[in-house]
C-alpha positions as CSV (number, residue, x, y, z in Angstrom):
1,M,27.6,9.4,-29.9
2,A,30.3,7.6,-31.9
3,E,33.0,8.6,-29.3
4,V,30.8,7.1,-26.6
5,R,30.4,3.8,-28.4
6,V,34.2,3.6,-29.1
7,M,35.0,4.3,-25.4
8,Q,32.5,1.7,-24.3
9,K,34.1,-0.8,-26.6
10,V,37.6,0.1,-25.3
11,L,36.5,-0.3,-21.7
12,A,34.7,-3.6,-22.4
13,S,37.8,-5.0,-24.1
14,N,40.0,-3.9,-21.2
15,D,37.6,-5.4,-18.6
16,A,37.7,-8.7,-20.5
17,L,41.5,-8.7,-20.5
18,A,41.7,-7.7,-16.9
19,E,39.4,-10.6,-16.0
20,V,41.7,-13.1,-17.8
21,Q,44.7,-11.6,-16.0
22,L,43.1,-11.8,-12.6
23,A,42.3,-15.4,-13.2
24,E,46.0,-16.0,-13.7
25,V,46.8,-14.1,-10.5
26,D,44.2,-16.2,-8.7
27,R,45.6,-19.4,-10.1
28,H,48.8,-18.7,-8.1
29,G,46.9,-17.6,-4.9
30,V,48.3,-14.0,-5.1
31,L,46.5,-11.1,-3.5
32,S,46.5,-8.1,-5.9
33,L,45.9,-4.4,-5.1
34,N,45.3,-1.4,-7.4
35,L,46.8,1.6,-5.6
36,M,45.4,4.9,-6.8
37,S,45.6,8.6,-5.9
38,G,46.3,12.1,-7.2
39,P,50.0,13.0,-7.8
40,G,52.0,13.3,-4.6
41,A,49.5,11.7,-2.2
42,G,52.1,9.2,-1.0
43,K,51.5,6.0,-2.9
44,T,55.2,5.1,-3.2
45,S,55.9,6.1,0.4
46,L,53.1,3.7,1.5
47,V,54.5,1.0,-0.7
48,E,58.0,1.5,0.8
49,R,56.7,1.3,4.4
50,T,54.7,-1.8,3.5
51,V,57.7,-3.5,2.0
52,E,59.9,-2.5,4.9
53,R,57.4,-3.9,7.5
54,L,56.4,-7.1,5.7
55,R,59.4,-8.2,3.5
56,D,60.5,-10.8,6.0
57,R,57.2,-12.7,5.9
58,V,55.3,-11.7,2.8
59,R,56.6,-12.1,-0.7
60,M,55.8,-8.9,-2.5
61,Y,56.1,-7.6,-6.1
62,V,55.3,-4.1,-7.3
63,I,54.3,-2.8,-10.7
64,E,55.1,0.9,-10.9
65,G,53.0,3.0,-13.3
66,D,54.4,6.4,-14.3
67,I,54.2,8.7,-17.3
68,Q,58.0,8.8,-17.5
69,G,61.0,7.9,-15.4
70,S,61.9,5.2,-12.9
71,L,62.4,7.1,-9.6
72,D,59.5,5.4,-7.8
73,A,60.6,2.0,-9.0
74,E,64.1,2.6,-7.7
75,R,62.7,3.6,-4.3
76,V,60.6,0.4,-4.1
77,A,63.6,-1.8,-5.2
78,A,65.8,-0.2,-2.5
79,A,63.1,-1.0,0.1
80,G,63.5,-4.7,-0.9
81,A,60.7,-5.7,-3.3
82,G,60.8,-6.9,-6.8
83,V,59.5,-4.3,-9.2
84,T,58.6,-3.7,-12.8
85,Q,58.4,-0.2,-14.3
86,I,55.7,0.7,-16.8
87,N,56.1,4.1,-18.5
88,T,52.8,5.1,-20.1
89,Q,54.4,7.9,-22.3
90,G,51.6,10.3,-21.6
91,A,48.7,8.1,-20.7
92,C,47.1,9.1,-17.4
93,H,46.4,5.5,-16.2
94,L,47.4,1.9,-16.4
95,D,45.2,-0.6,-18.3
96,G,45.1,-4.3,-19.2
97,M,47.1,-3.9,-22.4
98,M,50.0,-2.2,-20.5
99,L,50.0,-4.9,-17.9
100,Q,50.0,-7.6,-20.6
101,S,53.6,-6.8,-21.3
102,A,54.6,-6.9,-17.7
103,L,52.8,-9.8,-16.1
104,P,54.4,-12.6,-18.1
105,G,57.8,-11.5,-16.7
106,I,56.7,-11.9,-13.1
107,D,57.1,-15.3,-11.4
108,L,53.7,-15.3,-9.6
109,S,54.4,-18.6,-8.0
110,A,57.0,-16.7,-5.8
111,V,54.6,-13.8,-4.9
112,D,52.0,-13.4,-2.1
113,L,51.1,-9.8,-2.6
114,L,51.1,-7.9,-5.9
115,I,50.8,-4.1,-5.6
116,I,50.0,-2.2,-8.8
117,E,50.8,1.5,-8.2
118,N,48.7,3.3,-10.8
119,V,49.6,6.6,-12.4
120,G,48.9,9.6,-10.2
121,N,45.5,10.8,-11.4
122,L,42.0,10.9,-9.8
123,V,40.1,10.5,-13.1
124,C,41.3,8.0,-15.6
125,P,42.5,5.2,-13.3
126,A,39.0,4.7,-12.0
127,E,37.7,3.9,-15.4
128,F,40.1,1.1,-16.4
129,R,39.8,-2.2,-14.6
130,L,43.0,-3.9,-13.6
131,P,43.7,-7.5,-12.4
132,A,43.2,-6.5,-8.8
133,H,41.1,-7.8,-6.0
134,F,40.8,-4.5,-4.2
135,N,41.1,-0.8,-5.3
136,V,42.8,1.4,-2.6
137,T,42.6,5.1,-3.0
138,L,44.8,7.6,-1.2
139,V,44.0,11.2,-0.5
140,S,46.5,13.4,1.3
141,T,45.7,16.1,3.8
142,P,47.4,18.9,1.7
143,E,45.1,18.1,-1.2
144,G,42.0,19.1,0.7
145,S,39.0,17.2,1.8
146,D,36.8,17.9,-1.2
147,K,38.3,15.1,-3.4
148,P,35.4,12.5,-2.9
149,V,32.9,15.2,-4.0
150,K,35.0,16.3,-7.0
151,Y,36.0,12.9,-8.2
152,P,33.1,10.6,-7.1
153,L,33.8,7.7,-9.5
154,M,37.2,7.1,-8.0
155,F,35.7,6.7,-4.5
156,E,32.7,4.8,-5.7
157,R,35.1,2.1,-7.0
158,S,37.3,2.1,-4.0
159,D,37.3,-0.8,-1.5
160,L,39.5,1.2,1.0
161,V,40.2,4.9,1.3
162,V,43.5,6.0,3.1
163,I,44.0,9.5,4.3
164,T,47.7,10.1,4.2
165,K,50.1,12.7,5.7
166,T,48.1,13.1,8.8
167,D,51.1,14.5,10.6
168,L,50.3,17.7,8.6
169,L,46.7,18.0,9.9
170,P,47.6,20.9,12.3
171,H,49.0,22.9,9.4
172,V,46.4,22.4,6.6
173,D,42.7,22.9,6.1
174,F,41.5,19.3,6.0
175,D,38.2,17.9,7.4
176,V,38.6,14.2,8.1
177,A,34.9,13.8,9.1
178,A,33.8,15.4,5.8
179,V,35.8,12.8,3.8
180,E,34.4,10.0,5.9
181,R,30.8,11.3,5.3
182,A,31.4,11.7,1.6
183,V,32.9,8.2,1.2
184,A,30.0,6.7,3.2
185,K,27.5,8.4,0.9
186,L,29.3,7.3,-2.3
187,K,29.9,3.7,-1.2
188,P,28.5,2.7,2.2
189,G,30.7,0.4,4.2
190,T,34.0,1.5,2.7
191,P,36.6,1.8,5.5
192,V,38.6,5.0,5.8
193,L,42.0,4.7,7.4
194,K,44.3,7.6,8.6
195,L,48.0,7.3,8.6
196,S,51.4,9.1,8.3
197,C,54.3,7.4,6.6
198,R,56.6,10.0,8.1
199,T,55.7,9.3,11.8
200,G,54.3,5.8,11.4
201,E,51.0,6.7,13.0
202,G,48.2,4.5,11.6
203,L,50.5,2.2,9.7
204,D,49.5,-0.7,12.0
205,D,45.8,-0.2,10.9
206,W,46.8,-0.4,7.2
207,L,48.9,-3.6,7.9
208,A,46.1,-5.1,9.8
209,W,43.7,-4.6,6.9
210,L,46.3,-6.0,4.5
211,G,46.9,-9.0,6.8
212,E,43.2,-9.8,6.9
213,K,43.0,-9.8,3.1
214,L,46.2,-11.9,2.8
215,A,44.9,-14.4,5.3
216,A,41.5,-14.7,3.5
217,K,43.3,-15.1,0.1
218,K,45.5,-17.9,1.5
219,Q,42.5,-19.7,3.0
220,A,40.6,-19.4,-0.2
221,A,43.6,-20.8,-2.2
222,G,43.6,-23.8,0.2
């Protein structure tokens, strides 16, 4: 029971910090996304394509979370976005304390869209709130369509689910309809998009969703 109480305290402290951080993000009228998935689902590829398509009209900044290394941050920077790398040194998620060291170094007045690419994991990232308006979870076709059933908390806390690598559907055992049913059961009304960063199929749907959220944020900010 002591471990449970300690964990509850840790999560409560993190939630409070994330709320303060989100207030600062809101003060600058920035839209913030928390991008989550298992390893290799295509988070960085989606960020790259998003930057490539929007960099001429949307000011973007990316916080890259990885256990070690800076390969993903280098890819994002090459695509044309500002980026800060956070190495967790073994932790399987990002949290408010980790972001506390990164956010002050970002000029939020020069940002429209902040993308936080979480550590590749379908368990821990769902438990730790970040200063994000929307949680976006990716599941790739090679992973299998059972992920919402196996990791329900992740999908219960998602505002959008993106099925990636759809170009591989003819070659893998993946049931799109099963994912859609599972997501609808866990969190009714959550949209499920399907796309391929390799072929570009479905990217317009992702950008349309993003455009709606950016427009709503801009209107709310006045």
